[in-house]
C-alpha positions in Angstrom: -14.8 -34.4 -30.6 -15.5 -30.9 -31.9 -16.7 -27.8 -30.1 -20.4 -26.9 -30.6 -20.6 -23.9 -32.9 -23.3 -22.2 -30.9 -21.5 -22.3 -27.5 -20.2 -19.0 -25.9 -16.4 -18.9 -26.3 -13.7 -16.7 -24.9 -10.1 -16.3 -26.1 -8.9 -15.6 -22.6 -11.4 -17.2 -20.1 -10.8 -16.8 -16.4 -10.9 -20.6 -16.0 -8.6 -21.9 -13.3 -9.7 -25.5 -13.0 -12.0 -28.1 -14.7 -13.0 -31.4 -13.3 -14.6 -34.3 -15.2 -15.7 -37.2 -13.0 -17.8 -40.4 -12.6 -19.0 -42.4 -9.6 -19.5 -46.1 -9.8 -20.2 -49.2 -7.8 -17.1 -50.6 -6.2 -15.3 -53.2 -8.4 -16.0 -56.6 -6.9 -13.1 -57.9 -4.9 -11.2 -54.6 -5.0 -9.4 -53.5 -1.8 -6.8 -51.0 -0.8 -4.0 -53.5 -1.5 -5.0 -53.4 -5.2 -4.5 -49.6 -5.5 -1.1 -50.1 -7.0 -2.6 -52.1 -9.8 -4.9 -49.2 -10.6 -2.0 -46.7 -10.6 -0.2 -49.0 -13.0 -2.9 -48.3 -15.6 -1.9 -44.6 -15.6 1.6 -44.4 -14.2 3.3 -43.6 -17.5 1.4 -40.3 -17.7 0.9 -39.7 -14.0 4.1 -40.8 -12.3 3.5 -38.8 -9.0 1.2 -39.9 -6.2 -0.3 -38.0 -3.3 -2.9 -39.2 -0.8 -5.8 -37.1 0.2 -8.7 -37.6 2.7 -11.5 -39.8 1.2 -14.8 -38.4 0.0 -18.2 -40.0 0.4 -20.3 -41.0 -2.6 -23.0 -38.5 -3.6 -26.3 -39.2 -5.2 -28.7 -36.6 -6.6 -32.2 -37.4 -5.7 -35.5 -35.8 -6.8 -39.2 -35.8 -5.9 -39.0 -34.5 -2.3 -40.8 -31.5 -1.2 -37.6 -30.2 0.4 -34.5 -29.1 -1.4 -32.1 -31.8 -2.3 -29.7 -33.1 0.4 -26.9 -35.2 -1.0 -27.3 -38.7 0.4 -24.2 -40.7 0.9 -23.3 -44.1 2.5 -19.8 -45.4 2.9 -19.1 -48.8 4.5 -16.3 -51.3 4.7 -13.0 -50.9 2.9 -14.1 -47.8 1.0 -14.4 -45.8 4.2 -10.7 -46.5 5.0 -9.4 -46.0 1.4 -7.6 -42.7 0.8 -8.2 -40.6 -2.2 -5.2 -41.0 -4.5 -4.0 -38.2 -6.7 -2.1 -39.6 -9.7 -0.3 -36.5 -11.0 1.6 -35.4 -14.1 5.2 -34.1 -13.5 4.1 -30.5 -14.1 1.0 -30.9 -11.8 -1.4 -29.4 -14.3 -3.4 -32.6 -14.8 -4.2 -35.3 -12.3 -6.5 -38.2 -11.7 -8.4 -38.6 -8.5 -9.1 -42.3 -7.7 -11.2 -43.8 -5.0 -13.0 -47.2 -4.9 -16.2 -45.6 -6.2 -14.9 -42.5 -8.1 -12.5 -41.5 -10.9 -12.0 -37.8 -11.7 -9.8 -35.9 -14.1 -8.6 -32.5 -13.2 -6.9 -29.8 -15.3 -5.8 -26.8 -13.3 -3.5 -23.8 -13.4 -0.8 -23.5 -10.9 -0.1 -20.1 -9.2 3.2 -18.7 -10.5 3.3 -21.3 -13.3 0.1 -20.8 -15.2 -0.7 -23.2 -18.0 -2.9 -22.6 -21.1 -6.4 -24.3 -20.9 -6.3 -27.2 -23.4 -10.1 -27.0 -24.0 -12.8 -29.4 -23.0 -12.6 -31.7 -26.1 -9.0 -32.6 -25.3 -9.8 -33.3 -21.7 -12.9 -35.4 -22.5 -10.9 -37.5 -25.0 -8.3 -38.2 -22.3 -10.9 -39.0 -19.7 -12.6 -41.4 -22.1 -9.4 -43.3 -22.5 -8.8 -43.4 -18.7 -12.3 -44.6 -18.0 -11.9 -47.3 -20.7 -8.7 -48.5 -19.0 -10.5 -48.6 -15.6 -13.5 -50.4 -17.2 -11.2 -53.0 -18.6 -9.5 -53.4 -15.2 -13.0 -54.0 -13.7 -13.6 -56.8 -16.2 -10.2 -58.4 -15.8 -10.0 -58.1 -12.0 -13.6 -58.0 -10.8 -15.2 -60.0 -13.7 -17.7 -57.2 -13.9 -18.4 -54.2 -16.1 -17.9 -50.8 -14.5 -21.3 -49.7 -13.2 -21.4 -45.9 -13.5 -24.1 -44.4 -11.2 -23.4 -40.6 -11.3 -21.4 -38.2 -13.4 -20.3 -34.6 -12.7 -18.5 -31.8 -14.3 -17.2 -28.6 -12.6 -15.7 -25.3 -13.8 -13.8 -23.1 -11.4 -13.2 -19.5 -12.5 -11.1 -16.8 -10.9 -12.4 -13.3 -11.4 -9.5 -10.9 -10.7 -9.6 -7.1 -10.4 -9.0 -5.0 -13.5 -5.8 -2.9 -13.6 -6.2 0.1 -11.1 -9.2 -1.3 -9.3 -9.0 -1.8 -5.6 -12.4 -3.4 -4.7 -13.6 -7.0 -5.2 -14.7 -7.6 -8.8 -18.3 -8.3 -7.9 -19.3 -6.1 -10.9 -18.3 -9.0 -13.2 -21.3 -10.9 -11.9 -24.6 -9.8 -13.5 -26.8 -11.1 -10.7 -25.2 -9.1 -7.9 -25.7 -5.4 -7.0 -23.4 -4.3 -4.2 -22.1 -0.9 -3.0 -19.2 0.4 -5.1 -16.8 0.4 -2.1 -16.3 -1.0 1.3 -17.2 -4.6 0.6 -14.6 -6.8 2.1 -15.6 -10.5 1.9 -18.7 -12.4 0.9 -20.1 -15.3 -1.0 -23.2 -17.3 -1.8 -24.6 -20.2 -3.7 -27.7 -21.4 -5.5 -28.8 -24.4 -7.4 -31.5 -25.5 -9.9 -32.9 -28.8 -11.1 -32.2 -29.7 -14.7 -34.8 -31.7 -16.6 -35.2 -33.5 -19.9 -38.2 -35.1 -21.6 -38.2 -37.8 -18.9 -38.1 -35.5 -16.0 -35.4 -34.3 -13.5 -32.0 -35.6 -14.4 -29.4 -33.5 -12.7 -28.7 -30.3 -10.7 -26.6 -27.2 -11.5 -24.8 -25.8 -8.5 -23.4 -22.2 -8.7 -21.2 -20.8 -6.0 -19.2 -17.6 -5.6 -16.9 -16.3 -2.8 -13.9 -14.1 -2.1 -10.5 -15.6 -1.9 -6.8 -14.9 -2.3 -4.2 -16.7 -4.5 -0.8 -17.8 -3.2 0.7 -14.4 -4.0 -1.9 -12.6 -1.9 -3.9 -11.3 -4.9 -7.7 -11.2 -4.3 -10.1 -12.8 -6.6 -13.7 -14.2 -6.6 -13.9 -17.9 -7.1 -16.9 -18.5 -9.3 -17.8 -22.2 -9.8 -20.4 -24.2 -11.6 -21.1 -28.0 -11.2 -23.5 -30.2 -12.9 -24.1 -33.6 -11.3 -26.6 -36.4 -11.8 -27.2 -39.9 -13.2 -26.7 -40.4 -16.9 -29.8 -41.6 -18.7 -27.7 -44.1 -20.7 -25.4 -46.6 -19.1 -21.7 -47.2 -19.8 -18.9 -44.8 -20.7 -20.7 -43.4 -23.7 -23.7 -42.4 -21.5 -21.4 -40.7 -19.0 -19.6 -38.8 -21.7 -22.9 -37.6 -23.2 -23.9 -36.4 -19.7 -20.6 -34.5 -19.3 -20.9 -32.9 -22.7 -24.4 -31.8 -21.9 -23.3 -30.5 -18.5 -20.4 -28.6 -20.1 -22.9 -26.9 -22.4 -25.1 -25.9 -19.5 -22.2 -24.6 -17.5 -20.7 -22.5 -20.3 -24.1 -20.9 -21.1 -24.8 -20.2 -17.5 -21.4 -18.6 -17.0 -22.0 -16.3 -20.0 -25.5 -15.5 -18.8 -24.4 -14.7 -15.2 -21.4 -12.5 -16.1 -21.4 -9.0 -17.6 -20.7 -7.7 -21.1 -17.8 -5.7 -19.7 -16.3 -8.8 -18.3 -16.9 -10.6 -21.6 -14.9 -7.9 -23.4 -12.1 -8.4 -20.8 -12.0 -12.1 -21.5 -12.2 -11.5 -25.3 -15.5 -13.2 -26.0 -15.6 -14.4 -29.6 -18.9 -16.3 -29.8 
């Protein structure tokens, strides 16, 4: 995979975390007792395991007169199955696995850092991981992996410049706030993404004040693209994720200021 030449690029982006994920129909016959078999597929690279509360499947729907509300339905074993984090030893990369979801996270760790390895590297890793799970579905469930949704998220931390004391809302082009006295705040908006066949996904943008583990304030500025790939299989999901990445990076550049771009050393 190679980076598109026309995509905005930064030498020092404020990116803190990126998530690539797919949702799929539960593998026939799979139950919680089989979770160890799934971990075995990835254990050599992700030797640590944590359990987290489960999440419900989400489906983007279109055509309603009202704004989208994420529909979800969870029954049977899936409702009792925890969300497993299969983690690298340094915790920078992890896989989230549930009966209907696989997600690959790269993240910085407060006090440890970690250089962003770039989307192409993460997409190639996720492709291999999806392929391993798809083969497990064939071997165990006698069924191909039926991907129903894909999503990609970028989480950026906007910190204050040296000497500044207020929240860095000025990095956001679409906000106009008083120059002082603003303590906390946040908001969100979304838009429908279409192609030649009609609505295909949604872009979700959120921003809000937060503090890192050292007590340093920042604005968490996130973008998510979620929807159903037009083409089936892993290749269709990866095409969707690549398109979503393009939309997110362009939106991030559009919604942040030139001064912030200079700070993050924009090169393209």
